C-alpha positions as CSV (number, residue, x, y, z in Angstrom):
1,M,27.2,-109.4,248.8
2,K,23.6,-109.3,247.5
3,V,21.5,-106.2,248.0
4,V,17.7,-106.4,248.2
5,I,16.1,-103.0,247.5
6,F,12.3,-102.7,248.2
7,C,10.8,-100.7,245.4
8,G,7.2,-101.9,245.0
9,G,5.3,-99.5,247.2
10,H,2.6,-97.1,246.0
11,G,4.3,-93.9,247.3
12,L,1.0,-92.0,247.4
13,R,2.5,-88.9,248.9
14,M,4.7,-88.5,245.9
15,R,2.2,-89.1,243.2
16,S,0.5,-86.3,241.3
17,G,-1.9,-88.6,239.4
18,V,-2.7,-92.3,238.7
19,D,-0.1,-92.4,236.0
20,S,2.8,-91.1,238.1
21,A,5.9,-93.1,238.3
22,P,6.6,-95.2,241.4
23,K,8.5,-93.3,244.1
24,P,11.9,-95.0,243.6
25,M,11.8,-93.8,239.9
26,M,11.3,-90.2,240.9
27,T,14.5,-88.4,239.7
28,I,17.2,-86.5,241.4
29,G,19.1,-84.8,238.7
30,D,19.2,-87.1,235.7
31,R,18.7,-90.4,237.5
32,P,16.0,-92.0,239.6
33,V,16.6,-92.0,243.4
34,L,16.7,-95.8,243.1
35,W,19.8,-95.5,240.9
36,H,21.4,-93.3,243.5
37,V,20.8,-95.9,246.2
38,M,22.2,-98.7,244.0
39,R,25.2,-96.5,243.0
40,Y,25.9,-96.0,246.7
41,Y,26.1,-99.8,247.3
42,A,28.2,-100.3,244.2
43,H,30.7,-97.8,245.6
44,F,31.3,-100.4,248.4
45,G,31.6,-103.2,245.9
46,H,28.1,-104.6,246.3
47,T,26.9,-104.8,242.7
48,E,24.4,-107.8,242.8
49,F,20.9,-106.4,243.2
50,I,17.5,-108.0,243.8
51,L,14.6,-105.7,243.2
52,P,11.2,-106.9,244.6
53,L,8.8,-105.2,242.3
54,G,5.2,-104.2,242.9
55,F,3.4,-101.0,241.8
56,G,5.1,-99.5,238.8
57,G,7.4,-102.5,238.3
58,S,7.2,-102.2,234.5
59,S,8.7,-98.7,234.7
60,V,11.7,-100.0,236.7
61,K,12.3,-102.8,234.2
62,E,12.0,-100.4,231.2
63,Y,14.4,-97.9,232.8
64,F,17.2,-100.5,233.1
65,L,16.4,-102.3,229.8
66,R,16.8,-98.9,228.0
67,Y,19.6,-97.6,230.2
68,E,21.8,-94.9,228.7
69,E,25.3,-94.9,230.1
70,T,26.1,-91.6,228.4
71,V,23.6,-89.7,230.6
72,S,25.9,-89.7,233.6
73,N,29.3,-90.6,232.1
74,D,31.9,-88.9,230.0
75,F,32.4,-90.3,226.5
76,V,34.1,-89.7,223.1
77,M,31.9,-89.6,220.0
78,T,33.3,-90.2,216.6
79,K,31.9,-90.9,213.1
80,G,29.0,-88.5,213.6
81,G,27.7,-90.5,216.6
82,Q,28.1,-93.9,215.0
83,Q,30.8,-94.8,217.5
84,I,30.7,-94.1,221.2
85,E,33.6,-94.7,223.5
86,L,32.7,-94.5,227.2
87,L,35.3,-93.0,229.5
88,D,33.6,-94.5,232.5
89,S,30.6,-96.8,233.3
90,D,27.9,-97.0,235.9
91,I,26.2,-100.4,235.7
92,S,28.3,-102.6,233.4
93,E,29.3,-104.7,236.4
94,W,25.9,-104.8,238.0
95,K,23.7,-107.9,238.1
96,I,20.1,-107.0,238.6
97,T,17.3,-109.6,239.4
98,F,13.8,-108.3,238.8
99,V,11.1,-110.2,240.8
100,D,7.4,-109.4,240.7
101,T,6.3,-109.7,244.3
102,G,2.8,-108.3,244.1
103,V,1.2,-104.9,244.3
104,D,-0.1,-104.9,247.9
105,T,2.6,-107.1,249.5
106,S,4.3,-106.2,252.8
107,I,8.0,-105.6,252.8
108,G,8.5,-108.7,254.9
109,E,6.7,-110.9,252.4
110,R,8.5,-109.3,249.5
111,L,11.7,-110.4,251.2
112,R,10.4,-113.9,251.7
113,R,9.5,-114.1,248.0
114,V,13.0,-113.2,246.8
115,R,14.7,-115.6,249.3
116,P,15.5,-118.2,246.5
117,Y,17.6,-115.6,244.7
118,L,19.7,-115.0,247.8
119,E,21.2,-118.5,247.3
120,D,21.6,-119.2,251.0
121,D,24.0,-116.3,251.5
122,D,24.8,-116.1,255.2
123,V,24.7,-112.3,255.1
124,F,23.0,-109.9,252.8
125,L,21.9,-106.2,252.6
126,A,18.4,-104.7,252.3
127,N,17.0,-101.2,252.0
128,Y,14.3,-99.0,250.9
129,G,14.5,-97.6,247.3
130,D,14.0,-94.0,248.3
131,V,16.4,-93.0,251.1
132,L,20.0,-91.7,250.8
133,T,23.0,-91.6,253.2
134,D,26.7,-91.3,253.4
135,A,27.1,-94.0,256.1
136,P,30.3,-96.2,255.8
137,M,28.6,-99.4,254.7
138,D,31.8,-101.4,254.6
139,K,32.5,-100.8,258.3
140,I,28.8,-101.5,259.2
141,V,28.9,-104.8,257.4
142,D,32.2,-105.8,259.1
143,N,30.8,-105.0,262.5
144,V,27.6,-107.1,262.0
145,I,29.5,-110.1,260.6
146,A,31.8,-110.0,263.7
147,S,28.8,-109.9,266.1
148,D,26.1,-112.4,267.1
149,V,23.2,-110.2,266.0
150,T,20.8,-111.3,263.3
151,A,20.1,-107.8,261.9
152,S,21.2,-104.2,262.1
153,L,19.5,-101.0,261.1
154,L,20.8,-97.5,260.6
155,A,19.5,-95.3,263.4
156,V,19.3,-91.6,262.7
157,P,17.9,-88.5,264.5
158,P,14.4,-87.4,263.5
159,Q,14.4,-85.3,260.4
160,A,10.9,-83.7,260.7
161,S,10.8,-80.1,261.9
162,F,8.1,-80.7,264.4
163,H,8.1,-79.7,268.1
164,V,7.3,-81.9,271.1
165,V,4.7,-80.3,273.4
166,E,5.1,-80.9,277.1
167,F,2.1,-80.3,279.4
168,G,0.7,-81.3,282.7
169,A,-2.7,-82.7,284.0
170,D,-4.2,-79.2,283.6
171,S,-3.2,-79.1,279.9
172,R,-1.0,-76.1,280.5
173,I,2.0,-76.3,278.3
174,T,5.3,-76.4,280.3
175,G,7.7,-76.5,277.3
176,L,8.3,-77.1,273.6
177,R,11.3,-78.8,272.2
178,S,12.4,-79.7,268.7
179,A,12.2,-83.4,268.1
180,S,15.8,-83.3,266.9
181,D,16.9,-82.3,270.5
182,L,15.4,-85.4,272.1
183,N,17.2,-88.6,272.8
184,V,15.2,-90.3,270.1
185,W,16.3,-92.2,267.0
186,I,14.3,-93.4,264.0
187,N,14.7,-96.3,261.6
188,G,16.8,-95.1,258.7
189,G,16.8,-98.4,256.7
190,Y,20.1,-99.7,255.4
191,F,19.6,-103.1,256.9
192,V,22.4,-105.8,257.2
193,L,20.6,-109.1,257.6
194,K,21.8,-112.7,258.3
195,K,19.8,-115.6,256.9
196,E,18.4,-116.4,260.3
197,I,16.0,-113.5,259.7
198,F,13.8,-115.9,257.9
199,D,13.4,-117.9,261.1
200,V,11.5,-115.0,262.7
201,L,9.7,-113.7,259.6
202,G,6.4,-115.5,258.9
203,E,4.3,-115.6,255.8
204,G,2.6,-112.2,255.0
205,E,4.4,-110.5,257.9
206,D,6.2,-107.2,257.9
207,L,10.0,-107.0,258.4
208,V,10.1,-104.0,260.7
209,G,6.7,-104.4,262.4
210,D,6.8,-108.1,263.0
211,A,10.3,-109.7,262.7
212,F,12.3,-106.9,264.2
213,P,10.3,-106.8,267.6
214,R,11.0,-110.5,267.9
215,L,14.7,-110.0,267.3
216,A,14.8,-107.1,269.8
217,A,13.2,-109.3,272.4
218,M,16.1,-111.8,271.8
219,S,18.8,-109.0,271.8
220,K,19.5,-109.9,268.2
221,L,18.8,-106.5,266.7
222,E,21.5,-103.9,266.6
223,A,21.2,-100.1,266.0
224,V,24.0,-98.3,264.1
225,P,23.8,-94.6,265.2
226,H,24.6,-92.3,262.3
227,H,25.0,-88.5,262.7
228,G,26.1,-88.0,259.1
229,F,23.9,-87.3,256.1
230,W,20.6,-89.2,255.8
231,A,17.6,-88.1,253.8
232,P,14.4,-89.8,252.8
233,M,12.4,-88.9,249.7
234,D,8.9,-89.5,251.0
235,T,7.3,-86.2,249.9
236,L,7.6,-83.7,247.1
237,K,9.2,-81.3,249.6
238,E,11.9,-83.7,250.4
239,R,12.5,-84.4,246.7
240,S,12.8,-80.7,246.1
241,Q,15.4,-80.4,248.9
242,L,17.5,-83.2,247.4
243,E,17.2,-81.6,244.0
244,E,18.5,-78.4,245.4
245,L,21.5,-80.2,246.9
246,Y,22.1,-81.9,243.6
247,R,22.0,-78.7,241.6
248,S,24.3,-77.0,244.0
249,G,26.9,-79.7,243.6
250,K,26.6,-80.7,247.2
251,K,25.7,-84.4,247.0
252,P,26.9,-86.0,250.3
253,W,25.4,-89.4,249.4
254,A,27.4,-89.6,246.2
255,L,30.5,-91.2,247.7
256,W,31.5,-92.4,244.3
257,S,32.3,-88.9,243.1
258,H,35.9,-87.9,243.4
259,E,35.4,-85.0,245.8
260,N,33.0,-86.8,248.1
261,R,35.2,-90.0,248.0
262,D,38.3,-88.2,249.2
263,Q,36.5,-86.1,251.8
264,H,34.6,-89.2,253.2
265,S,37.8,-91.2,253.5
266,R,39.4,-88.5,255.6
267,I,36.4,-88.3,257.9
268,V,36.2,-92.1,258.4
269,D,40.0,-92.3,259.0
270,T,40.2,-89.6,261.6
271,Q,36.9,-89.6,263.5
272,T,35.9,-92.0,266.2
273,V,32.6,-92.4,268.2
274,D,32.1,-92.5,271.9
275,N,29.2,-94.9,272.2
276,S,28.0,-93.8,275.6
277,P,24.3,-92.8,275.5
278,A,25.2,-89.2,276.3
279,N,27.4,-88.9,273.2
280,N,24.9,-90.8,271.0
281,R,22.3,-88.2,271.7
282,P,21.3,-86.5,268.5
283,A,21.8,-82.8,268.7
284,A,21.7,-80.1,266.1
285,A,25.0,-78.6,267.2
286,Q,26.9,-81.9,267.2
287,P,29.3,-82.3,264.2
288,P,28.4,-85.0,261.8
289,T,29.9,-88.4,262.5
290,T,30.1,-91.1,259.9
291,E,31.8,-93.8,261.9
292,P,29.4,-96.6,263.1
293,A,29.7,-98.0,266.6
294,A,31.6,-101.3,267.0
295,A,29.8,-102.1,270.2
296,Q,26.5,-100.4,270.5
297,S,25.2,-99.1,273.8
298,V,21.8,-98.2,272.2
299,D,18.8,-99.8,273.7
300,N,17.3,-101.8,270.8
301,R,13.7,-101.4,271.8
302,V,11.0,-101.2,269.2
303,V,8.4,-98.5,269.6
304,D,5.8,-96.9,267.4
305,D,6.9,-94.1,265.1
306,G,7.0,-90.8,267.0
307,V,8.4,-89.2,270.1
308,V,8.8,-91.0,273.4
309,G,10.4,-90.3,276.7
310,Q,13.4,-87.9,277.2
311,D,16.0,-89.9,279.0
312,P,16.2,-93.5,277.5
313,V,17.8,-94.0,274.1
314,V,15.0,-95.2,271.9
315,V,14.9,-96.4,268.3
316,A,11.6,-95.7,266.6
317,I,11.2,-98.0,263.6
C-alpha cells in the first residue's frame, strides 16, 4: 500500500535561520524524523513512498541519494574498509517517488498533484513528515477497508500543557482544568484514504480544512482514538523531548526494534477498547491503549483547533 508523506512545509517554528533544513529533515538521533516516520510504515509492510516536496526538497533528495546504511545497521568490515557486509538493511526494499509540488502549496493540492503516482489504488495512506506514534497501523487499515468511510484520522488527546479557563458573565474565574482532562481530541494525522477522497478535494484546497468537513457532513470520516504514544515535532522543545527519549533508549515509536516489537505485540494481543464515549475520554490516569476501535462511537465533527465544550466527544483537526 502506497504512503504519501507531506514534507514540503516551511516549518518556521523549527528554523534557526534561512538556511535551516526543512522540519522533516531535523534529526532524532542519527536519522531525520522523516526517516523514523517511513521506518514506522515499513514495519507494517508499507514500503512504497511518495514524497510531495516543497521547501527544502533538495535536502530530502540529497539525503536519500547519499543514504548510508551503516549509520543505523550493524555490519562487518573487511579488507581495511574496502568490503562492507551489512547484517541488516533499512531501505533496500523501499521505493521512493520524489515529486516537486511547489513551495507554497496546500497539503490538499500536494495530494492532488501526486495522484498520478497512486495508480488508481483503492486505498492508500497519508501522513505528515514530522509526527510519531506507536498506533497499530495494520489493524487501522483493516478496519477502514471493511467500513464504508472514505477516510480516517488518528485522534489523540491534546498534548499541550495549557489550561482551560472557565468563567462567567462577570469574568470571575470559576475553574481551571488541564486540556488533557477534557473530552477533546485533536487530529493526529496518520490518515487512511480511499480514492473517493479526490471527489471532495478541489483544486488548491486543503485536505483537513476543506475535504474533511465535507466528508464529516456525509458521515464518511472516521476517528481512530489512540491513547498510546503520539508526539509531534513542531517546535524545538518537542524535538528536544524526542531526543531525550531516543538517548534514554525509550523509543516507543520504533516498533521495528526487537524490544518494542515484542512489547507492542503483547499489548495489541491482550488489550481491547470499550468504544463508549465515557471510556474514550482522554485522561492522564488512563493506561495507554494501542488498539483502534472497530466501530467508532466518536462524533466525527470538524471544529477549529482548540478547546470546545466539556461533554460531547469532539475531534479538533
